[in-house]
C-alpha positions as CSV (number, residue, x, y, z in Angstrom):
1,M,7.0,-2.6,-7.7
2,H,8.1,-5.3,-5.5
3,T,12.4,-6.6,-3.5
4,N,13.9,-9.9,-2.7
5,E,15.0,-9.5,0.9
6,F,18.0,-11.8,2.5
7,Q,17.6,-13.1,5.6
8,K,20.4,-15.2,7.7
9,R,18.7,-19.0,6.8
10,G,17.5,-20.4,4.0
11,L,16.2,-19.4,1.4
12,P,15.1,-15.6,0.0
13,H,11.5,-14.5,-0.7
14,S,9.7,-11.0,-1.5
15,H,8.0,-8.3,-0.5
16,I,5.5,-7.1,-3.2
17,L,3.6,-4.0,-3.9
18,T,0.2,-4.9,-6.6
19,W,-1.8,-2.1,-7.1
20,V,-5.6,-3.6,-8.4
21,A,-7.4,-0.7,-11.4
22,H,-10.6,1.5,-10.2
23,N,-12.0,0.0,-13.2
24,N,-12.4,-3.8,-12.2
25,P,-15.4,-5.1,-11.7
26,E,-14.8,-7.3,-8.8
27,F,-14.2,-3.8,-6.7
28,L,-17.3,-2.4,-7.6
29,T,-17.3,-2.4,-3.1
30,P,-14.5,-2.8,-1.0
31,L,-15.2,-4.9,1.2
32,S,-16.9,-7.7,-1.7
33,G,-13.2,-6.8,-3.8
34,I,-11.2,-8.4,-1.0
35,D,-13.9,-11.2,-0.5
36,S,-12.7,-12.3,-4.6
37,V,-9.5,-11.8,-3.9
38,I,-8.2,-13.3,-0.4
39,S,-9.5,-16.2,1.8
40,A,-8.0,-16.9,5.4
41,E,-10.2,-20.0,5.3
42,I,-10.6,-23.4,5.3
43,P,-12.0,-24.7,1.7
44,D,-13.9,-27.5,1.2
45,K,-12.2,-30.9,0.2
46,N,-15.0,-32.2,-1.4
47,I,-15.3,-29.4,-4.3
48,D,-11.8,-28.3,-3.9
49,P,-9.4,-31.1,-2.1
50,L,-6.1,-29.3,-3.9
51,G,-6.7,-26.3,-2.1
52,H,-7.5,-27.7,1.5
53,A,-4.4,-29.4,0.4
54,L,-1.9,-27.2,0.0
55,V,-3.7,-24.5,3.3
56,E,-3.3,-27.5,5.2
57,E,0.7,-27.6,4.6
58,F,1.6,-24.0,4.1
59,M,-0.5,-21.3,5.0
60,I,-1.7,-22.3,9.0
61,H,0.3,-20.5,11.7
62,G,1.2,-22.6,14.0
63,P,0.6,-24.3,16.4
64,C,1.0,-21.8,19.0
65,G,-0.2,-20.5,22.2
66,K,-0.9,-23.2,24.8
67,Y,-0.6,-25.7,22.2
68,N,3.2,-25.0,21.6
69,P,4.8,-22.5,24.5
70,N,8.5,-22.7,22.3
71,S,7.0,-21.3,18.7
72,P,9.3,-18.7,17.2
73,C,5.8,-16.5,17.3
74,M,5.9,-16.2,20.6
75,K,6.8,-13.7,23.5
76,D,5.5,-13.2,26.9
77,G,3.3,-16.0,26.6
78,F,1.7,-14.6,23.5
79,C,1.4,-14.8,20.4
80,T,3.0,-11.5,17.9
81,K,1.0,-12.6,15.0
82,R,-2.3,-12.4,17.1
83,Y,-3.6,-16.1,16.6
84,P,-5.3,-17.7,16.5
85,K,-7.5,-14.8,15.3
86,L,-12.0,-14.8,16.1
87,F,-14.7,-16.0,14.0
88,R,-16.3,-13.9,11.6
89,E,-18.5,-13.7,9.1
90,E,-18.2,-10.7,7.1
91,T,-14.8,-9.4,5.9
92,I,-14.5,-5.2,7.7
93,I,-12.0,-2.8,7.6
94,D,-11.1,-0.8,11.3
95,E,-11.1,2.5,12.0
96,D,-7.5,2.0,12.4
97,G,-7.6,1.1,7.7
98,F,-6.2,-3.2,9.0
99,T,-8.5,-5.4,7.1
100,I,-9.8,-8.2,9.9
101,Y,-11.1,-11.2,6.9
102,R,-14.0,-13.2,6.7
103,R,-13.5,-16.4,8.6
104,R,-16.6,-18.6,9.5
105,D,-17.3,-21.5,12.8
106,N,-18.2,-23.4,9.4
107,G,-16.8,-26.7,11.2
108,R,-14.2,-27.1,8.4
109,T,-10.6,-28.2,10.4
110,I,-7.1,-29.2,9.4
111,T,-4.7,-31.6,12.1
112,K,-1.2,-30.1,12.2
113,N,1.5,-32.2,14.8
114,G,-1.7,-33.8,16.8
115,I,-3.8,-31.1,17.0
116,T,-6.9,-29.8,15.4
117,L,-6.4,-26.6,13.8
118,D,-9.9,-24.5,12.5
119,N,-10.3,-21.3,10.8
120,R,-8.6,-18.9,13.4
121,W,-5.7,-20.6,12.3
122,V,-5.1,-20.0,8.6
123,V,-3.0,-17.0,7.4
124,P,-4.7,-14.7,4.5
125,H,-4.0,-16.0,1.0
126,N,-5.1,-16.2,-2.6
127,L,-6.2,-19.3,-3.7
128,F,-4.9,-18.6,-7.7
129,L,-1.2,-17.7,-6.2
130,L,-0.6,-20.9,-4.1
131,K,-1.5,-23.4,-6.8
132,K,0.1,-21.9,-9.3
133,Y,3.1,-21.6,-6.9
134,N,2.6,-23.9,-4.4
135,A,4.1,-21.8,-1.6
136,H,4.0,-19.9,1.6
137,I,2.5,-16.5,0.2
138,N,0.7,-14.2,2.6
139,V,-1.5,-12.2,0.3
140,E,-2.8,-9.2,2.9
141,A,-5.3,-6.0,1.2
142,C,-4.0,-3.0,2.2
143,N,-6.5,0.3,1.9
144,T,-5.0,3.8,4.1
145,Y,-2.3,6.1,3.5
146,N,-0.5,5.3,6.6
147,L,-0.5,1.5,5.0
148,N,1.0,2.0,2.3
149,K,3.6,4.0,3.7
150,Y,4.5,2.4,6.2
151,L,5.2,-1.1,3.1
152,F,7.2,1.7,0.9
153,K,8.9,1.6,4.3
154,Y,9.4,-1.9,4.3
155,V,10.2,-3.6,1.4
156,M,12.6,-0.6,1.1
157,K,14.4,-1.7,4.5
158,G,17.4,-3.0,3.4
159,P,19.3,-6.2,5.4
160,D,19.9,-6.7,8.6
161,C,23.3,-4.9,10.2
162,A,25.4,-4.5,13.0
163,R,27.6,-2.4,14.1
164,H,29.9,-1.6,17.2
165,S,33.1,0.7,17.9
166,L,35.2,1.1,20.5
167,Y,36.8,3.9,21.9
168,A,40.0,4.6,24.4
169,T,39.1,6.4,27.2
170,S,40.6,7.8,30.2
171,P,40.0,7.3,32.9
172,G,36.7,8.9,34.6
173,D,35.8,9.7,31.9
174,S,32.0,10.7,31.2
175,S,32.8,10.2,27.8
176,A,33.3,6.7,28.5
177,G,30.7,5.3,25.7
178,D,28.8,8.2,24.9
179,T,28.6,8.0,21.2
180,D,27.6,12.0,20.7
181,H,30.2,12.4,21.9
182,P,32.2,15.2,19.3
183,E,35.3,13.3,19.4
184,N,34.0,9.9,17.9
185,N,31.7,11.6,15.2
186,D,34.5,13.1,13.0
187,G,35.5,11.0,9.5
188,I,32.3,9.3,9.4
189,D,31.6,7.3,5.6
190,E,28.5,6.0,6.7
191,I,28.1,4.1,3.8
192,E,31.6,2.3,4.6
193,E,29.5,1.6,7.5
194,Y,26.9,-0.5,6.0
195,I,29.4,-1.8,3.5
196,K,31.3,-3.5,7.0
197,S,28.2,-4.1,9.5
198,R,25.6,-5.3,7.0
199,Y,25.3,-9.3,7.0
200,L,25.3,-10.8,3.2
201,S,24.1,-14.7,3.0
202,A,25.5,-17.0,0.9
203,C,22.3,-16.8,-1.4
204,E,22.7,-13.1,-1.6
205,A,26.2,-13.1,-2.9
206,A,25.1,-15.0,-5.5
207,W,22.0,-13.8,-6.8
208,R,23.9,-11.1,-6.8
209,L,27.2,-12.1,-8.4
210,L,24.4,-14.2,-11.0
211,G,23.5,-10.2,-11.3
212,Y,19.4,-11.2,-10.4
213,E,17.3,-8.3,-9.9
214,I,17.4,-6.8,-6.8
215,H,14.0,-4.3,-6.9
216,E,11.7,-3.6,-9.4
217,K,8.8,-1.4,-9.7
218,T,7.0,-1.0,-12.5
219,P,6.0,1.4,-14.2
220,A,9.0,3.4,-13.5
221,V,8.5,6.9,-10.9
222,E,9.5,9.7,-11.8
223,R,9.3,13.0,-9.7
224,L,6.8,16.0,-10.6
225,Y,8.6,18.7,-9.8
226,V,6.3,21.9,-8.5
227,H,8.3,25.8,-8.0
228,L,7.5,29.1,-7.8
229,P,8.7,31.5,-11.1
230,G,12.7,31.0,-11.4
231,M,13.4,28.8,-8.3
232,N,13.3,25.2,-10.1
233,I,16.3,22.9,-9.6
234,L,19.8,22.6,-11.7
235,T,22.1,20.6,-11.5
236,C,25.8,21.2,-13.1
237,H,28.9,20.6,-13.0
238,E,31.9,21.9,-10.7
239,E,33.3,23.6,-13.3
240,E,30.5,25.5,-15.4
241,D,30.5,28.6,-15.3
242,L,27.7,30.1,-13.0
243,Q,26.3,33.4,-13.9
244,D,26.6,31.1,-18.3
245,I,24.4,28.8,-17.4
246,L,22.0,32.2,-15.4
247,D,21.9,33.2,-18.6
248,N,22.0,30.5,-20.4
249,P,17.6,30.2,-21.4
250,D,17.6,26.7,-21.3
251,S,17.9,27.0,-16.9
252,Q,14.3,28.4,-16.6
253,I,12.7,25.8,-18.0
254,S,11.6,22.8,-15.9
255,M,9.1,20.0,-16.0
256,L,6.2,23.0,-14.8
257,T,6.5,25.6,-16.5
258,Q,6.6,23.4,-20.0
259,W,3.2,22.1,-18.6
260,F,1.9,25.6,-18.6
261,V,3.7,25.7,-22.0
262,T,1.6,22.0,-23.0
263,N,-1.4,23.5,-22.1
264,Q,-1.4,26.7,-24.0
265,N,-1.0,25.2,-27.1
266,N,-2.9,22.2,-27.1
267,S,-6.5,22.8,-25.9
268,D,-7.3,18.5,-25.2
269,A,-3.6,18.1,-22.4
270,R,-6.0,20.8,-20.7
271,T,-8.2,18.4,-19.0
272,L,-4.9,16.8,-17.4
273,T,-4.2,18.0,-13.7
274,Y,-0.2,18.0,-13.2
275,C,0.1,14.8,-11.3
276,E,-2.9,12.9,-14.8
277,F,-0.6,14.5,-17.7
278,P,2.7,11.5,-17.3
279,S,-0.3,9.3,-18.5
280,K,-0.7,11.3,-22.5
281,W,2.6,12.7,-22.3
282,T,5.6,12.0,-21.9
283,W,8.9,14.0,-20.5
284,N,11.6,14.6,-23.0
285,L,15.0,15.3,-21.1
286,D,17.2,15.8,-23.7
287,S,14.6,18.9,-26.4
288,K,12.8,19.9,-22.3
289,S,9.5,19.1,-24.0
290,W,6.2,17.6,-23.1
291,T,6.0,15.4,-26.4
292,R,1.9,12.8,-27.3
293,R,2.4,9.6,-26.0
294,K,2.2,7.0,-28.1
Protein backbone atom coordinates (compact mmCIF):
# COMPACT_ATOMS: atom_id res chain seq x y z
CA MET A 1 0.00 0.00 0.00
CA HIS A 2 1.15 3.56 -0.54
CA THR A 3 0.03 7.12 -0.11
CA ASN A 4 1.44 10.33 -1.52
CA GLU A 5 2.26 13.08 0.97
CA PHE A 6 2.35 16.76 0.08
CA GLN A 7 4.26 19.10 2.33
CA LYS A 8 4.63 22.86 2.40
CA ARG A 9 7.58 22.84 0.01
CA GLY A 10 9.04 20.74 -2.75
CA LEU A 11 7.57 17.85 -4.68
CA PRO A 12 5.35 15.12 -3.15
CA HIS A 13 6.83 11.91 -1.85
CA SER A 14 5.37 8.48 -1.19
CA HIS A 15 5.13 6.34 1.94
CA ILE A 16 5.08 2.72 0.78
CA LEU A 17 4.53 -0.53 2.73
CA THR A 18 5.56 -3.77 1.02
CA TRP A 19 4.93 -7.31 2.28
CA VAL A 20 7.43 -10.03 1.36
CA ALA A 21 6.16 -13.56 0.70
CA HIS A 22 7.04 -16.11 3.38
CA ASN A 23 8.43 -18.51 0.78
CA ASN A 24 10.94 -15.99 -0.59
CA PRO A 25 14.28 -17.90 -0.49
CA GLU A 26 16.19 -14.75 0.45
CA PHE A 27 14.21 -14.51 3.67
CA LEU A 28 14.89 -17.93 5.17
CA THR A 29 16.14 -16.05 8.23
CA PRO A 30 15.06 -12.48 9.07
CA LEU A 31 18.55 -11.01 9.43
CA SER A 32 19.98 -12.50 6.22
CA GLY A 33 16.86 -11.31 4.40
CA ILE A 34 17.34 -7.77 5.69
CA ASP A 35 20.99 -7.68 4.63
CA SER A 36 20.07 -8.94 1.15
CA VAL A 37 17.63 -6.04 0.64
CA ILE A 38 18.78 -3.13 2.82
CA SER A 39 22.24 -1.60 3.08
CA ALA A 40 23.49 1.08 5.46
CA GLU A 41 27.04 1.15 4.12
CA ILE A 42 29.01 3.00 1.44
CA PRO A 43 29.60 0.80 -1.65
CA ASP A 44 33.16 0.08 -2.77
CA LYS A 45 34.09 2.79 -5.28
CA ASN A 46 36.21 0.39 -7.36
CA ILE A 47 33.61 -2.41 -7.52
CA ASP A 48 30.42 -0.31 -7.74
CA PRO A 49 31.26 3.28 -8.79
CA LEU A 50 27.61 4.09 -9.66
CA GLY A 51 26.33 2.88 -6.29
CA HIS A 52 29.07 4.84 -4.54
CA ALA A 53 28.18 8.04 -6.41
CA LEU A 54 24.43 7.69 -5.74
CA VAL A 55 24.90 6.99 -2.01
CA GLU A 56 27.18 10.01 -1.84
CA GLU A 57 24.58 12.22 -3.54
CA PHE A 58 21.32 10.98 -2.00
CA MET A 59 21.83 8.74 1.05
CA ILE A 60 24.22 10.57 3.39
CA HIS A 61 22.64 12.23 6.42
CA GLY A 62 23.78 15.68 7.45
CA PRO A 63 26.38 16.40 8.39
CA CYS A 64 24.93 17.64 11.64
CA GLY A 65 25.91 17.71 15.30
CA LYS A 66 29.27 19.32 15.97
CA TYR A 67 29.83 19.71 12.23
CA ASN A 68 26.62 21.71 11.72
CA PRO A 69 24.72 22.67 14.90
CA ASN A 70 22.15 24.57 12.81
CA SER A 71 21.08 21.55 10.75
CA PRO A 72 17.24 21.16 10.52
CA CYS A 73 17.47 17.78 12.28
CA MET A 74 19.06 19.30 15.40
CA LYS A 75 17.00 19.85 18.57
CA ASP A 76 18.40 20.72 21.99
CA GLY A 77 21.89 20.02 20.70
CA PHE A 78 21.12 16.50 19.47
CA CYS A 79 20.22 14.99 16.09
CA THR A 80 16.57 13.91 16.11
CA LYS A 81 17.45 11.12 13.63
CA ARG A 82 20.18 9.89 16.03
CA TYR A 83 23.11 10.29 13.65
CA PRO A 84 25.90 9.36 13.62
CA LYS A 85 25.03 5.73 14.33
CA LEU A 86 27.42 3.22 15.88
CA PHE A 87 29.65 0.86 13.93
CA ARG A 88 28.26 -2.69 13.94
CA GLU A 89 29.57 -5.88 12.38
CA GLU A 90 26.16 -7.48 11.86
CA THR A 91 22.48 -6.57 11.69
CA ILE A 92 20.41 -7.13 14.83
CA ILE A 93 16.81 -6.57 15.95
CA ASP A 94 16.59 -4.90 19.35
CA GLU A 95 14.13 -5.77 22.11
CA ASP A 96 11.64 -3.17 20.85
CA GLY A 97 11.57 -4.72 17.37
CA PHE A 98 13.63 -2.03 15.64
CA THR A 99 16.28 -3.09 13.15
CA ILE A 100 19.83 -1.90 13.82
CA TYR A 101 21.68 -2.29 10.54
CA ARG A 102 25.16 -3.53 9.82
CA ARG A 103 27.66 -0.63 9.59
CA ARG A 104 31.17 -2.02 9.38
CA ASP A 105 34.24 0.08 10.10
CA ASN A 106 35.81 -0.74 6.72
CA GLY A 107 37.52 2.56 6.04
CA ARG A 108 35.14 3.69 3.26
CA THR A 109 34.38 7.40 3.46
CA ILE A 110 32.60 10.15 1.57
CA THR A 111 33.36 13.87 1.70
CA LYS A 112 30.34 16.15 2.03
CA ASN A 113 30.58 19.91 2.55
CA GLY A 114 34.28 19.47 3.24
CA ILE A 115 33.65 16.91 6.03
CA THR A 116 34.73 13.27 5.82
CA LEU A 117 31.85 10.91 6.71
CA ASP A 118 31.87 7.12 7.10
CA ASN A 119 29.24 4.34 7.31
CA ARG A 120 27.80 5.82 10.50
CA TRP A 121 26.15 8.57 8.41
CA VAL A 122 24.54 6.38 5.73
CA VAL A 123 20.73 6.31 5.51
CA PRO A 124 19.39 2.71 4.99
CA HIS A 125 18.62 2.13 1.33
CA ASN A 126 18.18 -0.45 -1.41
CA LEU A 127 20.82 -0.20 -4.16
CA PHE A 128 18.47 -1.51 -6.88
CA LEU A 129 15.86 1.18 -6.16
CA LEU A 130 18.54 3.83 -5.77
CA LYS A 131 19.99 3.05 -9.22
CA LYS A 132 16.56 2.77 -10.83
CA TYR A 133 15.13 6.09 -9.62
CA ASN A 134 18.23 8.22 -8.85
CA ALA A 135 16.52 9.72 -5.80
CA HIS A 136 16.54 9.63 -2.02
CA ILE A 137 14.66 6.46 -1.02
CA ASN A 138 14.86 5.43 2.62
CA VAL A 139 14.13 1.69 3.01
CA GLU A 140 13.45 0.21 6.45
CA ALA A 141 12.61 -3.27 7.73
CA CYS A 142 9.42 -3.61 9.81
CA ASN A 143 9.35 -6.60 12.16
CA THR A 144 6.65 -6.25 14.81
CA TYR A 145 2.91 -5.67 15.04
CA ASN A 146 3.42 -2.37 16.85
CA LEU A 147 5.58 -1.02 14.04
CA ASN A 148 3.04 -2.12 11.42
CA LYS A 149 0.31 -0.33 13.33
CA TYR A 150 2.40 2.84 13.56
CA LEU A 151 3.22 2.74 9.84
CA PHE A 152 -0.43 2.30 8.86
CA LYS A 153 -1.30 5.32 10.98
CA TYR A 154 1.59 7.31 9.53
CA VAL A 155 0.74 6.41 5.95
CA MET A 156 -2.89 7.51 6.41
CA LYS A 157 -2.25 10.59 8.59
CA GLY A 158 -3.34 13.07 5.90
CA PRO A 159 -2.20 16.66 5.26
CA ASP A 160 -1.15 19.31 7.75
CA CYS A 161 -4.04 21.20 9.32
CA ALA A 162 -4.34 24.19 11.61
CA ARG A 163 -7.50 25.48 13.27
CA HIS A 164 -8.24 28.39 15.57
CA SER A 165 -11.41 29.98 16.89
CA LEU A 166 -12.34 33.25 18.53
CA TYR A 167 -15.17 33.43 21.07
CA ALA A 168 -16.77 36.47 22.66
CA THR A 169 -16.72 36.19 26.45
CA SER A 170 -17.95 38.48 29.20
CA PRO A 171 -15.40 40.11 31.56
CA GLY A 172 -14.31 37.73 34.28
CA ASP A 173 -15.65 34.66 32.49
CA SER A 174 -13.41 31.77 33.54
CA SER A 175 -14.37 29.80 30.43
CA ALA A 176 -12.51 32.21 28.11
CA GLY A 177 -10.32 30.19 25.79
CA ASP A 178 -11.82 26.92 27.01
CA THR A 179 -12.48 24.80 23.93
CA ASP A 180 -14.50 22.35 26.04
CA HIS A 181 -17.06 25.01 26.98
CA PRO A 182 -20.55 23.74 25.98
CA GLU A 183 -21.26 26.88 23.94
CA ASN A 184 -18.13 26.30 21.88
CA ASN A 185 -19.11 22.79 20.84
CA ASP A 186 -22.51 23.55 19.34
CA GLY A 187 -22.78 22.86 15.64
CA ILE A 188 -19.26 21.48 15.07
CA ASP A 189 -18.81 20.14 11.56
CA GLU A 190 -15.57 18.16 11.53
CA ILE A 191 -15.59 17.69 7.75
CA GLU A 192 -16.03 21.42 7.19
CA GLU A 193 -13.28 22.19 9.71
CA TYR A 194 -10.94 19.78 7.91
CA ILE A 195 -11.61 21.37 4.52
CA LYS A 196 -11.11 24.89 5.81
CA SER A 197 -8.03 24.26 7.94
CA ARG A 198 -5.93 21.93 5.79
CA TYR A 199 -2.92 23.27 3.91
CA LEU A 200 -3.30 22.68 0.16
CA SER A 201 -0.02 23.27 -1.69
CA ALA A 202 0.22 24.05 -5.40
CA CYS A 203 1.65 20.56 -6.00
CA GLU A 204 -1.28 18.85 -4.31
CA ALA A 205 -3.81 21.09 -6.07
CA ALA A 206 -2.33 20.19 -9.48
CA TRP A 207 -2.15 16.51 -8.51
CA ARG A 208 -5.85 16.45 -7.61
CA LEU A 209 -6.95 18.49 -10.63
CA LEU A 210 -5.18 16.02 -12.92
CA GLY A 211 -6.97 13.15 -11.19
CA TYR A 212 -3.88 11.25 -10.01
CA GLU A 213 -4.23 8.63 -7.28
CA ILE A 214 -3.53 9.76 -3.72
CA HIS A 215 -3.28 6.27 -2.22
CA GLU A 216 -3.62 2.63 -3.23
CA LYS A 217 -3.78 -0.82 -1.65
CA THR A 218 -2.96 -3.98 -3.60
CA PRO A 219 -4.67 -6.36 -3.19
CA ALA A 220 -7.81 -4.70 -1.86
CA VAL A 221 -8.64 -5.50 1.77
CA GLU A 222 -12.14 -6.37 2.97
CA ARG A 223 -13.16 -7.07 6.55
CA LEU A 224 -14.36 -10.57 7.40
CA TYR A 225 -17.16 -10.00 9.90
CA VAL A 226 -17.59 -12.22 12.94
CA HIS A 227 -20.86 -12.12 14.86
CA LEU A 228 -23.18 -14.15 17.06
CA PRO A 229 -26.28 -15.84 15.55
CA GLY A 230 -28.85 -13.28 14.44
CA MET A 231 -26.53 -10.35 15.18
CA ASN A 232 -25.13 -9.71 11.71
CA ILE A 233 -24.96 -6.20 10.30
CA LEU A 234 -27.75 -5.08 7.96
CA THR A 235 -27.80 -2.10 5.63
CA CYS A 236 -31.17 -0.68 4.66
CA HIS A 237 -32.78 2.45 3.29
CA GLU A 238 -34.38 4.75 5.83
CA GLU A 239 -37.78 4.48 4.10
CA GLU A 240 -37.84 0.66 4.13
CA ASP A 241 -40.15 -1.15 6.53
CA LEU A 242 -38.07 -2.75 9.29
CA GLN A 243 -40.47 -5.66 9.75
CA ASP A 244 -40.22 -6.53 6.06
CA ILE A 245 -36.46 -6.52 6.37
CA LEU A 246 -36.52 -8.83 9.39
CA ASP A 247 -38.97 -11.19 7.68
CA ASN A 248 -36.70 -11.49 4.65
CA PRO A 249 -34.67 -14.74 4.98
CA ASP A 250 -31.70 -13.01 3.34
CA SER A 251 -31.43 -10.77 6.38
CA GLN A 252 -29.84 -13.65 8.29
CA ILE A 253 -27.18 -14.26 5.62
CA SER A 254 -23.65 -12.93 6.09
CA MET A 255 -20.10 -13.77 5.09
CA LEU A 256 -19.74 -15.86 8.23
CA THR A 257 -22.96 -17.84 7.88
CA GLN A 258 -22.23 -18.60 4.21
CA TRP A 259 -18.71 -19.68 5.15
CA PHE A 260 -20.29 -22.40 7.30
CA VAL A 261 -22.62 -23.36 4.44
CA THR A 262 -19.74 -23.54 1.97
CA ASN A 263 -17.80 -25.76 4.36
CA GLN A 264 -20.77 -28.11 4.63
CA ASN A 265 -21.09 -28.44 0.86
CA ASN A 266 -17.40 -28.52 -0.15
CA SER A 267 -14.91 -30.79 1.60
CA ASP A 268 -11.85 -28.96 0.23
CA ALA A 269 -13.09 -25.70 1.77
CA ARG A 270 -12.66 -27.21 5.24
CA THR A 271 -8.87 -27.08 4.89
CA LEU A 272 -8.94 -23.25 5.11
CA THR A 273 -9.48 -21.07 8.13
CA TYR A 274 -11.88 -18.15 7.90
CA CYS A 275 -8.95 -15.75 7.38
CA GLU A 276 -7.43 -17.98 4.67
CA PHE A 277 -10.76 -18.48 2.91
CA PRO A 278 -10.61 -15.43 0.57
CA SER A 279 -7.38 -16.76 -0.95
CA LYS A 280 -9.37 -19.52 -2.70
CA TRP A 281 -12.94 -18.20 -2.57
CA THR A 282 -14.45 -14.80 -3.29
CA TRP A 283 -17.54 -13.18 -1.75
CA ASN A 284 -20.34 -12.36 -4.21
CA LEU A 285 -22.36 -9.52 -2.74
CA ASP A 286 -25.27 -9.84 -5.19
CA SER A 287 -25.92 -13.54 -4.57
CA LYS A 288 -24.58 -13.43 -0.99
CA SER A 289 -22.48 -16.51 -1.51
CA TRP A 290 -18.88 -17.65 -1.72
CA THR A 291 -17.67 -18.73 -5.18
CA ARG A 292 -14.38 -20.34 -6.16
CA ARG A 293 -11.66 -18.09 -7.43
CA LYS A 294 -10.85 -18.72 -11.10
